[in-house]
Every structure is written in C-alpha cells, then in structure tokens.
C-alpha positions in Angstrom: -3.9 0.4 -69.0 -4.1 3.3 -66.5 -0.5 3.7 -64.9 -2.1 5.3 -61.9 -4.9 3.0 -61.3 -2.0 0.2 -61.4 0.2 1.8 -58.5 -2.7 3.1 -56.4 -3.5 -1.2 -56.1 -7.1 0.0 -57.3 -7.2 -2.8 -60.0 -9.9 -4.9 -59.4 -8.6 -8.8 -61.1 -11.3 -11.3 -61.8 -9.8 -13.6 -64.4 -11.7 -13.2 -67.0 -9.0 -12.3 -69.3 -7.0 -14.7 -69.7 -8.7 -17.3 -67.2 -7.1 -16.7 -64.3 -7.8 -15.6 -60.5 -4.7 -13.2 -60.2 -6.6 -11.4 -57.3 -7.1 -14.9 -55.1 -3.9 -15.5 -56.0 -2.6 -11.8 -54.7 -4.4 -12.6 -51.6 -3.5 -15.1 -50.9 0.6 -13.9 -51.0 -0.2 -11.2 -48.8 -2.1 -13.5 -46.7 1.3 -15.4 -46.4 3.2 -12.3 -45.7 1.1 -10.7 -42.7 2.3 -14.0 -40.6 5.1 -12.0 -39.9 2.9 -9.2 -38.5 -0.2 -11.9 -36.8 2.8 -13.3 -34.7 4.3 -9.6 -33.5 0.7 -8.8 -32.7 0.6 -11.7 -30.6 3.7 -11.0 -28.7 2.4 -7.4 -28.7 -0.7 -8.7 -26.6 1.5 -11.2 -24.6 3.2 -8.0 -23.0 0.3 -5.5 -23.0 -0.9 -8.8 -20.7 2.0 -8.6 -18.7 1.4 -5.1 -18.5 -2.5 -5.3 -17.4 -1.3 -7.5 -14.8 0.8 -5.6 -13.3 -1.7 -2.9 -13.3 -4.2 -5.2 -11.3 -1.8 -6.2 -8.7 -0.7 -2.9 -8.0 -4.2 -1.4 -7.7 -5.0 -4.6 -5.4 -1.8 -3.6 -3.5 -2.8 0.2 -3.5 -6.0 -0.8 -1.9 -4.9 -3.0 1.2 -2.0 -0.4 2.0 -5.2 2.1 1.8 -7.0 -0.2 4.4 -4.5 -0.9 6.2 -3.5 3.0 7.3 -6.7 2.9 8.5 -5.7 0.5 11.7 -1.7 1.1 11.5 -1.6 2.6 15.1 -2.7 0.9 18.5 -5.5 4.2 19.0 -6.8 2.4 15.1 -6.0 -1.1 15.9 -6.4 -1.2 19.9 -10.5 -0.4 20.1 -11.5 0.5 23.6 -14.9 1.3 24.7 -15.5 3.5 27.5 -19.5 3.0 29.0 -21.5 5.1 31.9 -23.8 3.3 33.7 -25.9 6.5 33.8 -25.3 8.7 31.0 -27.1 11.8 32.5 -23.9 12.3 34.8 -21.5 11.9 32.0 -20.9 10.3 29.1 -17.2 8.8 28.0 -14.8 7.8 25.0 -11.7 5.8 25.4 -8.5 5.0 23.1 -6.1 2.1 22.9 -4.1 4.2 26.3 -7.4 3.3 28.6 -6.7 1.0 31.0 -9.6 -2.0 31.1 -11.4 -1.4 35.1 -14.3 -0.1 36.8 -14.4 3.6 38.3 -17.0 5.5 40.2 -17.2 9.2 39.3 -19.5 11.5 40.8 -19.9 15.1 39.9 -21.1 17.4 42.0 -21.1 20.4 39.6 -20.3 21.7 36.3 -18.1 23.9 34.9 -20.2 27.7 34.2 -19.6 30.6 32.2 -19.8 34.1 34.0 -23.1 36.0 33.2 -24.2 39.3 34.4 -27.3 41.2 33.6 -28.7 44.5 33.8 -30.6 45.4 36.4 -31.5 48.4 34.7 -34.3 48.7 31.5 -34.8 50.1 28.8 -38.6 51.0 27.0 -36.4 50.8 23.4 -33.6 49.1 22.0 -32.7 52.2 19.8 -33.5 55.2 22.4 -30.5 57.3 23.4 -28.6 56.1 26.6 -26.2 58.6 26.2 -28.0 61.5 28.0 -26.4 63.7 24.6 -22.7 62.7 25.3 -20.2 60.3 24.4 -19.3 58.3 26.3 -17.5 54.7 27.4 -17.5 51.6 28.3 -15.0 49.6 30.2 -14.4 45.5 30.9 -12.2 42.9 31.4 -12.3 39.7 30.6 -10.4 37.2 30.7 -6.8 39.5 32.0 -7.9 41.7 29.1 -9.4 44.9 29.5 -10.9 46.4 26.4 -12.7 50.1 27.1 -15.1 51.2 24.4 -16.8 54.3 22.6 -20.3 55.1 22.7 -20.5 58.2 20.4 -23.5 61.0 21.6 -27.4 59.2 20.7 -25.8 56.1 21.3 -28.6 53.4 21.4 -28.5 49.9 23.5 -28.5 48.6 20.2 -25.0 50.2 19.5 -23.7 49.3 22.6 -24.3 45.9 22.3 -22.6 46.2 18.2 -20.0 48.1 20.0 -18.9 45.2 22.2 -20.0 42.1 19.8 -17.9 43.8 16.2 -15.1 44.6 19.0 -12.0 42.9 17.1 -10.5 43.0 20.1 -12.9 41.0 21.5 -11.1 38.7 24.3 -14.3 36.3 24.7 -17.7 38.1 26.4 -20.7 38.1 23.8 -23.3 40.8 24.3 -27.2 40.7 24.0 -30.4 42.4 24.4 -33.0 40.1 26.8 -37.3 42.3 26.9 -38.4 40.9 29.6 -41.5 42.9 29.2 -42.6 45.3 26.9 -40.6 48.1 27.8 -38.3 46.5 29.4 -35.4 45.9 27.7 -31.6 44.2 29.4 -28.5 43.8 28.4 -26.6 40.8 28.9 -22.9 39.5 28.6 -21.9 36.5 28.7 -18.6 34.9 29.0 -17.8 32.6 26.5 -15.3 30.4 28.1 -16.1 28.1 31.5 -14.2 28.1 34.8 -14.1 29.7 38.0 -11.4 32.2 37.0 -13.3 33.3 33.5 -15.3 36.7 35.3 -16.5 39.6 33.7 -15.5 43.0 35.2 -17.2 46.0 34.9 -14.5 48.6 35.0 -14.8 51.7 36.7 -14.1 54.1 34.0 -17.6 53.4 32.4 -19.2 56.3 32.0 -22.5 55.1 30.3 -25.7 55.8 32.5 -27.2 52.9 34.3 -24.7 50.4 32.9 -21.8 51.2 35.6 -20.7 47.9 37.7 -23.2 48.3 40.2 -26.5 48.1 37.6 -25.8 44.4 36.9 -26.8 41.4 38.8 -24.5 38.4 38.4 -27.3 35.4 36.9 -24.8 33.0 36.5 -21.5 32.4 38.6 -18.5 31.2 36.7 -17.0 27.7 38.0 -15.5 25.0 37.3 -17.2 21.2 37.5 -16.3 19.3 40.9 -15.6 15.9 40.8 -15.0 12.7 43.1 -13.0 9.2 41.2 -13.6 6.6 43.4 -13.9 8.8 46.4 -11.4 10.5 45.9 -10.4 13.8 47.0 -11.5 12.0 50.2 -12.3 15.2 52.6 -16.5 15.6 52.0 -15.6 18.8 50.5 -12.5 18.2 49.1 -13.2 17.8 45.2 -11.3 17.5 41.3 -12.4 20.8 39.8 -11.4 21.5 36.3 -12.3 24.7 34.1 -14.1 22.6 31.6 -17.4 19.8 31.4 -15.0 17.4 29.1 -12.4 16.0 31.3 -9.4 14.1 29.0 -6.8 14.1 31.9 -8.2 12.8 34.5 -7.8 8.7 33.4 -5.3 8.4 30.4 -6.9 7.5 27.0 -10.3 8.6 28.6 -12.3 11.6 27.5 -14.9 12.6 30.1 -18.4 14.8 29.1 -19.9 15.6 32.5 -23.7 16.0 32.1 -25.1 16.7 34.8 -24.9 16.4 39.4 -25.1 12.5 40.0 -23.0 9.7 40.5 -22.4 6.7 37.9 -20.0 4.5 37.3 -18.0 4.3 33.9 -16.3 0.7 32.6 -13.7 0.9 30.3 -13.2 -2.3 28.5 -11.5 -3.6 25.1 -14.0 -4.3 22.4 -12.6 -7.7 21.4 -15.0 -7.7 18.4 -14.1 -5.1 16.7 -10.4 -5.7 17.5 -10.9 -9.0 16.2 -12.7 -8.0 12.7 -9.8 -5.8 12.5 -7.2 -8.8 12.1 -9.9 -10.6 10.5 -10.1 -7.9 7.7 -6.1 -7.8 7.7 -5.4 -11.7 7.0 -8.0 -11.4 4.0 -7.2 -7.9 2.6 -3.5 -9.5 2.5 -4.9 -12.4 1.3 -6.4 -11.0 -1.6 -3.0 -9.7 -3.3 -1.4 -12.8 -2.6 -4.2 -14.5 -5.0 -4.0 -11.9 -7.5 0.0 -13.0 -7.5 -1.4 -16.8 -7.6 -3.2 -16.2 -10.3 -0.7 -14.3 -12.2 2.3 -17.2 -12.0 0.4 -20.3 -11.7 1.8 -23.3 -13.3 -0.9 -25.8 -14.6 -1.4 -29.7 -14.3 0.1 -29.4 -18.2 3.4 -27.5 -16.8 2.2 -24.0 -18.9 2.7 -21.3 -16.4 0.3 -18.1 -16.3 1.3 -14.5 -17.6 3.8 -13.6 -14.8 5.3 -16.7 -14.3 8.7 -16.7 -13.3 8.9 -12.8 -13.6 11.7 -11.4 -10.8 9.3 -8.2 -9.7 6.6 -10.5 -9.1 8.5 -12.8 -6.8 10.7 -10.1 -5.1 6.8 -9.1 -4.1 5.8 -12.5 -3.3 8.7 -12.5 -1.4 8.7 -9.7 0.5 5.5 -9.3 1.8 5.2 -13.0 2.7 8.1 -12.6 4.6 7.0 -9.6 6.7 4.0 -12.1 7.6 6.4 -14.4 8.7 8.9 -13.4 11.0 9.5 -11.7 14.3 7.6 -8.2 14.5 10.7 -5.1 14.4 11.6 -4.0 17.5 10.3 -7.2 19.5 12.0 -9.4 21.6 10.8 -13.2 22.3 12.7 -13.6 25.3 11.1 -10.5 26.9 7.9 -10.2 24.7 4.6 -12.4 25.6 4.2 -12.0 21.3 6.9 -11.4 18.9 5.2 -12.7 15.8 1.5 -13.2 14.2 2.7 -16.9 14.1 1.9 -16.8 18.1 -1.5 -16.0 17.7 -2.7 -17.7 15.7 -2.0 -16.2 12.3 0.2 -18.8 10.1 0.5 -19.4 6.4 -0.6 -22.6 5.1 2.5 -24.8 3.5 0.4 -27.5 2.1 0.9 -27.8 -1.6 -2.2 -29.5 -1.9 -4.8 -26.9 -0.1 -6.8 -24.3 -2.2 -5.2 -22.2 -0.1 -1.7 -22.8 -0.8 0.4 -20.0 0.3 -2.3 -17.8 1.9 -2.5 -17.0 5.8 -5.1 -18.7 7.6 -6.5 -18.2 11.4 -6.7 -20.4 14.3 -9.6 -18.5 16.1 -9.4 -20.6 19.3 -5.8 -19.3 19.9 -7.0 -15.7 18.3 -9.7 -14.9 20.7 -7.5 -16.6 23.8 -5.0 -14.4 22.6 -6.3 -11.4 22.7 -8.9 -12.0 25.8 -5.5 -12.9 27.9 -3.0 -10.0 27.4 -5.2 -7.4 25.1 -1.7 -4.9 24.8 0.5 -7.7 23.8 -1.6 -8.6 21.3 -2.4 -5.1 19.3 1.6 -3.9 19.5 1.9 -7.3 17.2 -0.4 -5.8 14.6 0.2 -1.8 15.1 2.7 -0.8 17.2 3.9 3.0 16.2 7.5 2.9 17.6 6.5 1.7 21.3 10.0 2.3 22.5 11.4 0.0 26.3 14.8 -1.2 27.7 15.6 -4.2 29.6 18.1 -1.9 31.5 17.2 -0.7 35.2 20.6 1.6 34.3 18.4 3.8 31.9 15.4 3.4 29.7 13.7 4.3 26.7 12.8 8.1 26.3 12.1 9.2 22.8 12.0 9.0 19.0 11.4 11.0 16.5 8.8 10.1 13.8 9.9 9.1 10.6 13.7 9.9 11.4 14.4 7.3 14.1 14.0 3.2 12.8 12.3 0.9 14.8 14.3 -1.8 15.8 16.8 -3.8 18.5 19.9 -1.6 19.8 22.4 -1.9 21.5 23.4 0.5 24.0 27.0 1.4 26.1 28.2 4.2 28.0 30.9 5.1 30.6 30.1 7.2 33.4 33.1 9.0 35.5 32.9 11.8 37.9 28.9 12.1 37.7 28.6 12.5 34.1 28.6 10.4 31.0 32.1 10.4 29.2 31.2 8.3 25.8 28.5 6.1 24.5 27.8 3.7 21.9 24.3 2.9 20.3 25.0 -0.4 18.2 28.1 0.8 18.0 28.0 4.0 16.2 29.5 7.1 18.5 25.7 8.5 20.1 25.9 12.3 21.4 25.1 12.8 24.8 24.6 15.2 27.9 25.5 16.4 31.2 21.8 15.4 32.1 22.3 12.0 31.3 20.9 11.7 27.7 22.4 9.9 25.1 21.2 10.8 21.3 22.0 8.5 18.2 23.6 10.2 15.5 22.1 11.0 12.6 22.5 9.2 9.0 22.5 6.1 11.3 19.0 4.0 12.2 18.8 5.1 15.8 19.4 8.8 15.2 16.8 11.0 16.9 16.4 8.4 19.6 17.5 10.0 23.1 17.7 7.0 25.7 18.0 8.9 29.2 20.7 7.5 32.4 18.6 8.9 35.6 21.7 7.8 38.2 24.8 8.4 37.5 26.3 8.5 40.1 28.2 5.3 40.3 31.5 4.9 37.9 31.3 2.1 35.6 31.0 0.5 32.0 27.6 -0.1 31.0 25.2 -1.9 29.1 22.2 -2.9 27.7 19.1 -3.1 25.1 16.6 -0.7 23.6 13.8 -2.2 21.7 11.3 0.2 19.4 8.5 -1.8 18.5 7.0 -1.7 15.0 3.9 -3.9 14.3 3.2 -5.6 11.5 0.4 -3.3 10.2 2.8 -0.7 9.5 5.9 -2.0 8.4 3.7 -3.9 6.0 2.2 -0.5 4.8 5.3 0.9 4.6 6.8 -2.0 2.8 3.6 -1.5 -0.2 3.6 2.1 -0.1 7.8 1.1 -1.6 6.8 -1.4 -3.9 3.7 1.0 -5.2 5.8 3.9 -5.5 4.7 5.5 -8.7 8.0 6.7 -9.7 10.4 3.6 -8.6 8.1 0.6 -7.6 9.6 -1.9 -9.3 5.7 -2.5 -10.4 5.8 0.6 -12.4 9.3 0.8 -13.6 8.5 -2.6 -15.2 5.8 -1.6 -17.0 7.3 1.2 -18.2 10.2 -1.4 -19.7 7.6 -3.3 -21.5 6.0 0.2 -22.4 9.2 0.7 -24.1 8.9 -3.6 -25.7 5.7 -2.5 -27.3 6.4 0.9 -28.7 9.4 -1.6 -30.2 6.8 -3.9 -31.9 4.4 -1.3 -33.1 7.6 0.4 -34.8 8.1 -3.3 -36.4 4.7 -4.3 -37.6 4.1 -1.0 -39.3 7.1 -1.6 -41.5 5.7 -4.8 -42.1 2.5 -2.9 -42.7 4.4 -0.7 -45.1 6.2 -3.4 -46.7 2.8 -5.3 -47.2 1.4 -2.5 -48.9 4.0 -2.0 -50.4 4.4 -6.0 -52.2 0.5 -6.1 -52.7 1.1 -3.0 -54.4 3.7 -4.6 -56.6 2.1 -7.8 -57.3 -1.0 -6.2 -58.4 1.0 -3.7 -60.8 2.7 -7.0 -61.8 -0.3 -9.4 -62.6 -1.6 -6.4 -64.4 0.8 -5.9 -66.9 0.7 -10.3 -67.3 -2.7 -10.0 -67.5 -2.8 -7.9 -70.3 -0.1 -9.4 -72.4 -1.8 -12.8 -72.0 -5.0 -11.0 -73.3 -3.1 -9.6 -76.2 -1.5 -13.4 -76.9 -4.8 -14.4 -76.5 -6.4 -12.3 -79.3 -3.4 -12.8 -81.0 -4.2 -16.2 -80.8 -8.0 -16.2 -81.3 -6.7 -13.8 -84.8 -4.4 -16.7 -85.9 -7.1 -19.3 -85.8 -9.6 -17.0 -87.7 -7.3 -16.5 -90.4 -6.2 -19.7 -90.5 -9.9 -20.9 -90.5 -10.1 -18.7 -93.0 -7.1 -20.9 -95.2 -8.8 -24.0 -95.4 -12.3 -22.3 -96.5 -10.2 -21.0 -99.6 -8.7 -24.7 -100.5 -11.5 -26.4 -100.5 
C-alpha cells in the first residue's frame, strides 16, 4: 500500500475488493460532521444580514440628512418671490427676510462708471508719442495716484500696456479706440460705478497730447437714483446708490436696475414651493421609518425580522419619533402661533391596523391654511436657525454664537443698582455682565455666548424674564442624524463593528471545524484503506483454502 497516498487521502474506494462501499460510508460520516459547520455558516449569515440591515438604514439616514441640509434654514426653506411687473426697469430676488407686500419703484437713472477719451489722435498705435524723451503719465482714481514712466520712443500701445499691467493699478482699464483710418484715441475706463469714482489726469503728466486738457469726459460717473413708494417726496430728491444692484433698500430683497422707468414690485411667499419642501420632508422621514419597520416587523405568526428587538434600532426609532412629535426647541406654546408639527397638520399615524402605522401623515387642508395665514410662524417651526426673542419688556435677546449657544428656553434674572447691573444669572448659572447693560452666558453651559441687552438701567430693582432661542425641526433632525450616523461614534457604526468581531469569531470556528473535518476524513480514509487491504488479504486466503479443500475432495474420490 502506498503510505503517502493514504495520508493525502487520494485513495479512491470503489468497494470492489471487499464488496463494501467505503467511499460512500466516509462521505456520509463526513457529512454528519459538517452539520456543525453548516450551523456556524447559517449563524454567520444571520449576523451578516443584520450588518447589511444596519448599512441600509445608515444609508437612508445619511440621505435624509443630506436632503434636510438643503432646507435647514429659513432662507432655504421659506421661498419668497420678488416679481417686477416691468422687468425692463428692474428685476429682483427675495429671501425669507423679505416682507410680503407691493412697492412702486421709480428709477430715475442708473449708476455709471467714469470714462475719459483722448481728443488728440495718433495715426498709428506704434509710433513714438514721447518726442524722443522719457515721459511721465500720472492719474488718480479711487483715492490712489499712479505715476508711470513711459520710456523714450514709447507708443500708444506702450502707454496702454503700461497702465493695464501696472500691479498697483487702482481699477482703471486703458483701451485704444480707432475712430477712423489714422485716428487712434486712448480711452480710460473706471471699473467701478458711482459718482465718486472719477479718473483725474494729473498735472505732472508730461506725455505730449495726453494731459488733462487732452481728454473728454465721454461718460460721467454717477450714482443710481430712484424713489420707492414716492419716497423721497421732493421732485429732485432721490435715493442714491453707487451701484445698480441694491440689496439694502428693502430687507431681504435684492434689486437689479436695468433702465429708467417705473414699475411695481410684488413680494409674496411661494406657497407651492414651501409646501413642496414640507411634503418632501415628510416623504423622506417616512422612508427612514419604513426601513426601520422593515427591519423590525413581526409577522402574524409571531416571527420577527432580522433586527426585531435590536436596542440600537429601537433607540434610533424612538429618537426620530420624539423629534417629530414634541414641541420645537425654544418655542413657547403660549407665545408662538405654532410650536409643533402637529399644530400645522403633521402627525404620526397611531392606528395599528393602518398600512401606514408609525408613518407621518399630512393633513393638507390644515397645512395649507397654516401656511396661508401665518407663513413666517409656519416656516419657523420647520427651519428656525437660532431665532431669539424675549418675553420681557425690560431686556431683549441680542445675539448668540452659531455652533456654541444651544437653542432652548432660558430664565434670565439680574439686579440693577446705581445704574448698573450688579449680578445676573441665566437658567440659574452665573452670567457675565458689562456696564453697557449686556449679559452674556458663560462657557460650558447651553447659554454660552448668548448676549442679552438691558436698554434701561435707570431704575434699580430685581428683574426676570425668559429668552427663547428657536431651533426648528429640520435642523434638529439633521443634527440628530449627524450624531446617529457618525462614522466613529454612531450607534449603527459601533454595532456594525461589534458584529464584525462576532462574524470573525465565527469564521475562526468554521476554519477550526474545516481543519478538524479534513483531518478526520484523512484518518477515515487511511483506516478504511487498511481495512480494505486486510479484508482483501482474508478474501484471497479464503479463496486459497477453498481451492485446497476442493483439491483434497477430488483426490479422495
């Protein structure tokens, strides 16, 4: 017998020697031993399915967060249109801060830049304009004087390039204009609009034919002039700006002037766009909730899904439902028109027999009515991004620090004595205060960086009241999703890594089983090979004995 072949397990049993099918016998024995491996692989698959469930949920939560970031401020969520009746006169855009209404705008003139063009002409752009001597060209613009040296033999092109390539150029562009054959002019153009942005050719200029008297003002520098709703009232009185794009005339509205004339500017909430934002918000939240339901549902037979009972999923589900069901951060049920999603028609379906059980549902009628009647209050519930207010007549909210001050409701107390604040607290925590009446939240607390202003310090006494720093549902939900999906500290990521450890442990057990079974199969093959050999020997021995007994029987006849 080939010993190496036995050890390697390469012997193939056919059962022809002893009549016994050892090969099938070994295969069946090994298959029995493989049941443990099969159980381990099934177990591993279950853990892998749980991990895949985590990844799918995490992906949907990340998508939700990304989409929420598109509408997580008042400016993004509250779409307002500013529409000019006569767009030839002006066009406009509006932000959430624009006040709804109409205005009549009369544009008297547009802002212009200053342009000077030389009256003297040169027959060529390359001929000498220096009369054979080095010359100076000096001009002033925007409060800055530039004195440039034109070398002997310098040309019109040379002077143009000298101005344009000057690294200290204050904003003047030089060009050459050909008015006719053999007639070239130098043009100087200020790059800024406005009446005070004028170009001056200085008296120190020595280039022949390019002194101040050799230029015409071909376009005057001027401001734009307009009236809004008849203001200013005087016939020759105008609102002036040094630009044709005006963003400080009406809060939240940017106006682009195009030509003189009169038009009406209508500012209105784009209700359909805002409602689309709400519907999109609800749909996206429900998509995440549906994924959670899919991963945790229990069927009618009582069989759970792959993540039924998983504490991380339960925590996430509870957190998301809490955000959409409770009062918005920093809102006051007594002073705010709307303080929760439920008040504007967004609730959670609590009917366990409903196919949308657990999903957000919309009451379109309530939703549209709320938006139509109180658009700003409506938008704040969704997208307020640290909007501060006070319920006190004695002090007011002044400012806060993004990313530091937390939204919420704060109790403010302070004492005034001798015309100054002598102590102050916010939510019971000591606060700093200054002689000008400002109270500031201390670091390490939710109110850190929040500034409250006391305008009247003339009356001594103890004062108290509340400050509300509003934070809408969309940014709150986006913040929660950021924490829940954090790539290092998020619960899904932590569990996924824990499950990695579990599956790696199962892999090690499977590898151990596979090695054990391989050794067992090899031992069985060797053992049965020896048995087959022994049985073959005895079979031959039996045949020999039977042959000899047959021969003896024949000899005795």
